[in-house]
C-alpha positions in Angstrom: 256.5 42.3 4.1 252.4 42.2 3.4 251.9 41.5 7.4 254.3 44.0 8.2 253.1 46.7 6.3 249.5 46.3 7.2 251.2 46.6 11.1 252.3 50.1 10.5 249.3 51.3 8.4 247.2 50.6 11.6 249.8 52.1 14.1 249.8 54.4 10.4 246.1 55.3 11.1 247.0 57.0 15.0 250.5 58.7 14.6 251.9 61.9 16.5 254.6 63.3 17.5 254.6 64.4 21.4 256.3 67.3 22.3 257.8 68.4 25.6 258.2 71.7 27.2 260.7 74.7 26.2 263.8 74.3 25.9 264.3 77.7 27.5 262.5 75.9 31.1 264.8 72.3 30.4 267.3 74.8 31.0 266.9 77.2 33.3 264.3 76.9 35.6 262.9 74.3 37.7 260.7 72.0 34.8 257.2 70.5 35.5 257.4 67.0 36.8 254.0 65.9 35.2 254.8 65.4 31.8 251.5 63.8 30.4 251.2 63.1 27.1 248.7 64.9 26.5 250.2 68.1 27.1 251.6 69.5 24.0 253.7 72.3 24.5 254.7 75.0 22.2 258.6 73.9 21.5 260.6 76.5 19.6 262.2 74.8 16.4 265.9 76.9 16.7 266.9 75.5 13.7 264.4 77.4 11.7 265.1 80.9 11.2 261.7 81.9 11.0 260.6 81.1 14.6 257.9 78.3 14.6 257.1 76.0 17.1 257.2 72.5 16.0 253.2 71.8 16.0 253.3 74.3 12.7 256.3 73.3 11.3 255.4 72.2 7.9 258.6 70.2 6.9 258.7 67.2 8.9 260.4 67.7 12.1 260.1 66.1 15.8 261.7 67.6 18.9 263.2 66.1 22.7 263.2 68.5 25.4 262.6 68.6 29.2 261.5 65.2 31.1 260.9 63.2 27.4 264.4 64.4 26.7 266.1 63.5 29.8 264.4 60.0 29.8 266.2 59.2 26.1 269.9 60.6 26.6 271.9 58.1 26.1 275.8 57.7 26.0 275.6 58.3 22.1 273.4 60.9 20.3 272.4 58.4 17.5 271.0 56.5 20.7 269.7 59.2 22.3 267.2 60.1 19.3 266.6 56.2 17.8 263.3 55.8 19.6 261.7 58.9 17.4 259.8 57.1 14.4 261.7 57.5 11.1 265.3 57.7 13.2 267.4 54.7 14.0 271.3 54.9 14.7 274.8 53.3 13.7 276.7 50.8 16.2 280.0 50.4 16.6 280.4 49.9 20.1 278.8 51.6 23.2 280.6 54.5 22.1 280.1 54.9 18.6 276.5 55.8 17.7 275.0 58.4 14.9 272.1 58.8 13.9 270.0 57.1 11.0 266.8 59.3 9.1 264.8 57.1 7.3 267.8 55.1 6.0 270.2 57.8 5.3 273.2 58.4 7.4 276.9 59.3 7.4 277.7 62.5 5.0 273.8 62.3 4.1 272.9 63.3 7.5 274.1 66.7 8.8 274.7 66.8 13.1 274.2 70.1 14.6 275.4 71.9 17.2 273.2 74.9 17.5 272.6 75.3 14.1 276.6 75.0 13.2 277.8 71.4 11.7 279.5 69.3 14.5 283.1 69.7 13.4 284.1 66.1 13.7 285.1 63.4 11.2 282.1 61.4 12.0 281.1 60.9 8.5 284.4 59.7 7.2 283.9 56.2 8.8 281.1 54.5 11.4 283.8 54.0 14.6 284.7 57.4 14.5 282.0 58.8 17.8 280.2 62.1 17.1 281.8 65.0 19.0 278.6 66.3 20.9 277.6 64.7 24.5 273.9 64.6 25.0 274.2 64.7 28.4 274.6 68.7 27.8 271.7 69.1 25.6 268.6 71.3 26.5 266.8 69.8 23.3 267.0 68.4 20.1 265.4 68.5 17.4 265.4 66.7 14.1 264.5 67.4 10.9 263.0 64.4 8.3 263.6 64.9 5.1 265.8 67.3 2.7 267.2 69.6 5.2 269.8 71.3 2.4 268.0 74.7 1.9 269.2 75.5 5.7 272.6 73.6 6.3 274.0 72.9 2.4 274.2 69.6 0.8 275.9 67.5 3.6 272.3 67.0 5.5 270.2 66.1 2.1 268.7 63.1 4.0 268.1 65.1 7.5 269.3 66.8 10.3 269.9 66.8 14.3 270.1 69.8 16.2 271.6 70.1 19.7 270.6 72.6 21.6 272.8 73.6 24.7 272.2 76.9 25.7 276.1 77.7 25.5 275.4 81.2 24.8 272.5 82.9 26.4 270.0 84.7 23.8 267.7 85.8 26.7 268.0 86.8 30.7 266.9 84.0 32.8 264.4 84.2 35.1 266.3 83.4 37.9 269.8 85.1 38.5 271.0 81.7 39.8 269.7 78.2 38.1 271.3 74.5 36.8 270.9 70.9 37.1 272.8 68.2 38.2 272.8 64.5 37.6 274.7 61.5 38.6 274.1 58.0 37.3 274.8 54.5 37.2 274.1 51.6 34.8 274.5 47.3 36.3 275.7 46.4 32.4 278.9 48.7 32.3 279.8 49.9 35.9 279.3 53.6 34.6 280.0 56.0 36.6 278.7 59.5 35.2 278.6 62.8 36.3 277.1 65.9 34.8 276.4 69.6 36.2 275.1 73.1 35.1 275.3 76.4 35.7 274.3 79.7 34.5 274.3 82.9 36.3 273.2 86.4 36.0 274.4 89.4 36.3 272.5 92.7 35.7 272.8 92.3 31.5 275.4 89.6 31.5 274.6 86.0 31.6 278.2 83.6 32.8 277.3 79.9 31.4 279.1 77.0 33.0 278.8 73.3 32.0 280.8 69.6 32.1 280.0 65.7 32.3 282.5 62.7 33.2 281.4 59.7 31.9 283.3 56.0 32.7 282.4 53.0 31.7 283.8 49.2 31.4 283.6 47.1 28.5 280.0 46.2 28.0 278.0 43.1 28.9 276.2 41.2 25.5 273.6 38.5 25.8 276.1 36.0 26.1 279.2 37.6 27.9 281.4 40.4 27.8 282.1 42.1 25.2 285.9 43.0 25.1 287.3 46.5 23.9 284.3 47.5 24.5 284.9 50.5 27.5 284.4 54.4 27.3 285.5 57.7 29.1 284.0 60.7 27.8 284.9 64.2 29.4 283.1 67.1 28.1 282.7 70.9 29.2 282.2 74.3 28.4 282.2 78.2 29.4 280.2 81.0 27.8 279.2 84.3 28.4 276.6 87.0 26.8 275.3 90.4 27.0 271.8 90.8 26.6 270.3 94.2 25.6 266.9 95.7 24.9 267.7 94.7 21.1 269.9 92.1 20.9 272.4 90.0 22.2 276.0 89.2 21.8 277.9 86.2 23.3 281.3 83.6 23.1 282.0 80.5 24.5 284.7 77.6 24.3 283.8 73.9 24.7 286.1 71.0 24.7 285.3 67.5 24.2 287.1 64.2 24.9 286.6 60.7 24.5 288.3 57.5 24.0 286.9 54.1 23.6 287.6 51.0 22.4 286.5 49.3 18.8 285.1 45.9 19.9 285.7 44.8 16.5 289.4 44.9 16.8 290.0 43.6 20.7 293.2 42.2 20.3 294.5 38.5 21.0 296.0 38.9 24.8 297.2 35.3 24.2 299.6 35.9 21.5 299.8 39.5 23.0 298.2 41.6 20.2 296.6 44.5 21.6 293.5 45.9 20.8 292.5 49.2 19.1 291.4 52.5 21.2 290.6 55.3 19.8 291.1 59.1 21.5 288.9 62.4 19.9 290.0 65.2 21.6 288.0 68.5 20.2 288.1 71.8 21.0 285.0 74.6 19.6 284.9 78.6 19.8 281.4 79.7 19.1 280.7 83.5 18.3 276.5 84.5 18.3 274.6 87.4 18.3 271.5 88.7 17.3 269.9 92.4 16.6 266.4 93.6 16.1 266.0 96.5 14.2 263.5 99.4 14.0 262.0 100.9 11.1 263.8 99.4 8.8 262.5 96.1 6.3 264.5 93.4 8.3 263.0 92.4 11.4 266.4 91.2 12.7 270.1 90.1 12.0 271.6 87.0 13.1 275.6 86.3 13.0 276.8 82.7 13.6 281.0 81.6 14.0 282.4 78.5 14.7 286.0 77.5 14.5 286.8 73.7 15.3 290.2 72.1 16.0 289.4 68.4 15.9 292.0 65.5 16.5 291.5 61.4 16.3 294.5 59.0 17.2 293.4 55.4 16.5 296.1 53.5 19.1 297.1 49.5 18.5 297.5 49.3 22.0 300.5 51.7 23.2 301.5 52.4 19.3 300.0 55.2 17.1 298.1 53.6 14.4 296.1 56.6 12.2 295.8 60.2 13.0 293.3 62.3 12.4 293.0 66.0 11.8 290.1 68.3 10.9 290.1 72.3 11.3 286.7 73.5 10.4 285.5 77.3 10.2 282.3 77.8 9.8 279.9 80.9 9.5 276.5 81.9 8.8 274.1 85.2 8.3 270.3 85.0 8.4 268.2 88.3 7.5 264.8 88.2 8.9 262.5 90.5 7.0 259.6 92.0 8.3 256.1 91.0 7.1 255.1 91.6 3.5 251.8 91.9 2.2 251.4 88.2 4.1 254.6 86.9 3.8 257.3 86.2 6.3 260.7 85.4 5.4 263.8 85.0 5.6 267.4 84.9 3.4 270.9 84.3 4.0 274.6 83.3 3.5 276.5 80.5 4.9 280.3 79.7 4.0 282.6 76.3 5.2 286.1 76.2 5.2 287.7 72.3 6.2 291.1 71.2 6.5 290.7 67.9 7.0 294.3 65.1 7.0 295.0 61.6 7.6 298.5 60.2 9.0 299.7 57.0 8.9 299.3 53.1 7.1 295.9 53.4 7.0 295.1 56.7 5.8 292.7 55.7 3.1 291.6 59.2 2.4 294.2 62.0 1.4 295.1 65.1 2.7 292.1 67.7 1.6 290.6 71.3 1.9 286.7 71.8 1.3 285.4 74.8 1.2 281.8 76.0 0.3 279.6 79.2 0.3 275.9 78.9 0.4 272.8 81.9 -0.6 269.1 80.5 0.7 266.0 82.3 0.8 262.8 80.9 2.6 259.0 82.6 2.1 256.1 81.7 4.1 252.4 83.0 3.9 249.6 81.9 5.7 245.7 82.2 5.3 242.7 81.3 7.8 243.3 77.7 6.7 245.6 77.2 4.3 249.8 77.6 5.2 252.7 77.3 2.5 256.3 77.8 2.4 258.7 78.3 -0.1 262.5 77.7 -0.1 265.6 77.6 -2.2 269.4 77.8 -1.9 272.9 78.0 -4.5 276.3 76.3 -3.5 279.6 76.3 -4.8 281.4 73.3 -3.4 285.3 72.9 -3.9 287.3 70.4 -2.7 291.2 70.3 -3.3 292.8 67.1 -2.3 296.8 66.6 -2.5 297.3 66.3 -6.2 295.5 66.5 -9.4 292.1 65.8 -8.7 290.4 68.9 -7.1 286.9 69.1 -7.8 284.5 71.7 -8.1 280.3 71.3 -8.0 277.5 73.8 -7.5 274.5 71.8 -6.1 270.8 74.0 -6.2 267.9 73.0 -4.0 264.2 74.4 -3.9 261.0 72.8 -2.1 258.1 73.6 -1.5 255.6 72.8 1.4 251.6 73.4 1.9 250.0 72.6 5.0 246.1 73.1 5.1 243.1 72.8 8.0 240.7 70.1 6.6 238.6 70.7 9.7 239.5 71.6 12.9 241.1 67.9 14.2 242.6 67.2 10.6 245.4 68.5 8.9 247.1 68.0 6.2 250.1 68.4 5.1 252.5 68.4 1.1 256.7 69.1 0.9 257.8 68.8 -2.1 262.1 68.6 -2.3 264.7 68.8 -4.8 267.9 68.7 -3.2 271.5 68.3 -4.2 274.3 67.0 -2.8 278.6 67.8 -3.9 280.4 63.9 -3.2 282.1 63.8 0.8 285.9 63.6 0.2 285.9 59.6 1.3 283.4 58.8 -1.2 285.6 61.0 -4.0 289.6 60.4 -3.1 289.4 57.3 -0.9 291.9 54.4 -1.9 293.0 51.9 1.0 293.1 49.5 3.8 290.2 50.6 6.3 290.4 47.8 8.8 287.9 49.5 11.1 285.0 49.0 8.8 287.3 45.4 7.3 287.3 46.4 3.8 290.1 47.9 1.0 287.9 51.0 0.3 288.0 52.6 -3.5 287.2 55.8 -4.4 285.3 57.2 -7.2 287.3 60.4 -8.4 284.8 61.3 -11.0 281.6 61.2 -9.1 279.0 63.1 -9.8 276.6 65.7 -7.1 273.5 63.3 -6.1 270.2 64.5 -7.1 267.0 63.8 -4.7 263.2 64.3 -5.6 261.0 64.0 -3.0 257.3 64.1 -2.4 255.8 63.6 0.9 252.4 63.5 2.3 251.1 63.9 6.0 248.0 63.6 7.9 247.6 65.0 11.6 244.7 64.2 13.9 244.4 66.3 17.0 241.5 65.8 19.6 241.5 65.5 23.1 241.5 61.5 23.0 244.4 61.4 20.4 247.2 63.1 18.7 248.0 61.3 15.6 250.6 61.6 12.6 251.2 59.5 9.7 253.3 60.4 6.6 254.5 58.4 3.8 257.5 59.4 1.2 258.8 58.6 -2.2 262.7 59.8 -2.3 263.7 59.8 -6.1 267.9 59.5 -6.1 269.9 60.1 -9.3 273.4 58.8 -9.2 273.0 57.9 -5.6 276.1 57.1 -4.2 277.3 54.0 -2.4 279.6 51.6 -0.8 279.5 48.2 -2.8 280.9 45.3 -2.0 282.8 44.1 -4.9 284.0 40.5 -4.1 287.6 40.8 -4.7 290.3 40.7 -2.2 293.3 43.3 -1.7 295.9 42.9 1.5 293.5 40.0 3.1 290.6 42.9 3.2 287.1 42.8 1.2 287.8 45.5 -1.9 284.8 48.1 -1.2 284.0 50.2 -4.3 282.2 53.6 -4.1 279.9 53.6 -6.8 276.9 55.4 -8.5 273.5 54.7 -9.7 269.6 55.6 -9.5 268.1 55.0 -6.6 264.3 54.8 -4.8 263.5 54.9 -1.0 260.1 54.8 0.2 258.5 54.7 3.2 256.0 55.7 5.9 256.5 56.2 9.7 253.6 57.0 11.9 253.0 57.9 16.1 249.9 58.0 18.0 249.1 59.1 21.7 246.0 57.9 23.2 245.2 60.2 26.5 243.2 57.4 28.2 242.9 59.6 31.2 242.3 59.1 34.6 242.0 55.5 36.4 242.9 53.6 39.7 246.2 55.1 40.9 246.6 58.2 38.2 246.6 59.2 34.3 247.5 57.2 31.4 248.7 57.6 28.1 249.2 54.8 25.7 251.9 55.3 22.2 251.8 53.4 19.1 254.3 53.9 16.7 256.9 52.4 13.7 258.7 53.0 10.8 259.3 50.9 7.3 261.9 51.9 4.6 263.0 50.2 1.3 265.7 51.5 -0.6 267.0 49.9 -4.0 268.5 50.3 -7.1 267.0 51.2 -10.1 267.9 47.5 -11.2 266.3 46.0 -8.0 269.3 45.5 -6.0 268.7 46.4 -2.2 270.9 49.1 -0.8 273.3 48.4 2.5 272.8 48.6 5.5 269.2 50.0 5.6 267.4 50.3 8.8 264.4 47.5 9.5 261.0 48.3 9.4 260.1 48.5 13.2 256.4 48.7 15.5 256.7 49.6 19.4 254.2 50.5 21.6 254.8 52.3 24.9 252.6 52.7 27.8 253.0 55.8 30.9 251.9 56.6 33.5 252.1 59.5 36.4 250.7 60.0 39.5 251.5 63.3 41.4 255.0 62.6 42.3 255.7 59.7 40.4 256.6 58.6 36.4 256.6 55.2 35.4 256.4 54.1 31.6 257.1 50.8 29.6 258.1 50.0 26.2 258.4 47.5 23.5 259.8 47.8 20.5 260.1 45.2 17.5 262.7 45.3 15.0 261.7 43.0 11.7 264.5 40.5 10.1 266.6 43.0 7.2 266.6 40.4 4.8 266.7 42.5 1.5 270.4 43.1 1.8 272.5 44.3 -0.8 274.9 41.9 -2.6 277.2 39.9 -0.4 276.0 41.5 2.6 274.8 39.3 5.5 270.8 39.2 6.7 269.9 40.1 10.5 267.3 38.5 12.2 264.6 40.4 13.9 264.5 41.1 18.3 262.1 42.7 20.5 263.7 45.0 23.2 261.8 45.9 25.9 262.2 49.1 27.8 261.2 50.7 30.9 261.4 53.8 33.6 260.2 55.1 37.0 261.2 58.3 38.9 260.4 60.1 42.3 260.4 63.5 42.0 260.6 65.5 45.7 260.0 68.9 46.1 262.5 70.8 48.1 261.7 74.4 47.7 260.3 77.0 45.3 262.8 76.8 42.6 264.7 73.2 44.0 263.7 70.0 43.3 265.1 66.3 43.4 264.5 63.1 41.1 265.8 59.9 41.6 265.2 57.7 38.8 265.3 53.9 37.1 265.7 52.8 33.6 265.6 49.5 32.2 267.0 49.2 28.7 266.7 45.3 26.7 265.0 43.7 29.5 264.2 40.3 27.8 268.4 40.1 27.1 267.7 40.2 24.0 270.6 39.2 21.0 270.4 42.3 18.8 272.4 43.6 15.7 271.7 46.6 13.9 271.8 46.0 9.9 272.8 49.7 10.1 276.2 48.1 11.9 279.2 47.7 9.9 280.1 44.8 12.9 276.8 43.7 13.2 278.0 40.3 12.8 280.8 40.9 15.1 279.3 42.6 17.5 275.7 42.6 19.9 273.9 45.8 21.5 274.2 45.3 24.6 272.4 42.8 26.8 270.0 43.8 30.0 271.1 46.7 31.6 269.6 48.9 34.4 270.7 52.6 35.0 269.9 54.4 38.3 270.8 58.0 39.4 269.6 60.8 40.7 268.9 64.6 39.1 268.6 68.2 40.8 267.3 71.0 39.4 267.8 74.2 40.9 
């Protein structure tokens, strides 16, 4: 432990978050191909009502966009963001991975599409995929730490917001623009393609996008992992009217995903079929904003989304369990004009979700959930000091079939301070008190949950969680290095977790949702050094790491906590060429909960190379290749329920071509 803390402390001395070009450039214009790490662009964080770039937000935020996002994109959202400090992923095969932020996942991490909930049931079980394809993203924003003020109690651990540009909010610079990509993968025999097109006609912008991905069973270091194939089809159409004072737009999108559960591959010798999952979601969105003149309000913004979701688990050709989810979510934000130096926003948000599981393994009852929240934010900046404050009050009601209706009233507060010690040095302090209402599965689960190999029992009298977090961060920016380090302590009253009991029911181990006080503490760091010009091009070196410890007050470790990591990456660019080589060391995780098995440490080696060919003033082609797990290491994630049964993919080479026009 001491060695890992020392290593992370050394990395923390030189930490940073590299930002790329704006989402608009990535989405509609031909992006610059020189993405040297020392170029810190002002990437706007759309998840914040008060528009700010990522470098000036007091709360811990990181953004992936442009070429950095292109290089990181993977089949799942969790894998796409997992190389950010403080962020890891769950794993349930090649098609399922949800973000883990500072050791927290599931119902504590919000997954958002353009600021609205994803509308899927990925929080109910780790084998349920997120209904968002990262290949269609323009920008991915990661809010680390409590994000309950903006997005409700389901974001007590953080949020990941995927911005896709399906509803245009401003007129593009060109009448016709877009991008396309084809790629393959040596490990899975992947066949993938995506395309996007934006067309401007007067004050109207039309949008269309689509992606198709097919993979075979992937190869682990010791052979093929059966029942791990994946097929994804997704696409959308959108239209916007954009005037001088605002915009209004609508979109409809479809997401279809069929994938195998590698933990239940079946047995061909006995005729036992494997389990596959078929996900189908249709989403409708309306978004509008209006800028006001001669009013205390600067602008008004309205968002509304409706999702219809179904998820069917097949045992061979026979239908097993069906999950249905219908959700309506709305949000109104009012942005105030500056008043005595204060900027601010306030608003309201509502959610109505009808969740139902049908079948022998329907371990959660039919439940109707409704919530309504009010929030307010205020911010002021002096010459060297910036402060912000926020508050949210929420009513949360969950009503299952039967007499177990529960109501909660979470209340959250936050305060942040950023101070410029000198021109290169900045210090940030964040204080948060956040509350979360228990999720349906935590309250009402009662039955076999074969995907996680457990008989799951809920806690119907669970109380709301209360999180009290303090975080201190230090930033340094110079011509040579951009660095960021932060440490945090997060105290939970009435933390809800799934505990092994040691008992057996229906030949499955019993896991009981339980509640106790807990504490999370951690450190994360990221530094990029501009090594400058040398023979053959420009070099940058990144060093990063993260560490989280989570335990109950009696000292018992919490289950499925992410291990400590330390990574390094060398980047090179020269004219049309870009290349990188990265190494990430995952420490062993032997701080395990009772009856939980430890995981060994492992090292992943990844590489990237690309060549850009300019074919006109507005068009370019990029040929690329990516190598992952080049050492063919046996890697198992401590955050995964199936870590003992299924390893991560072995060595893989992805290759393809992108077109920008």
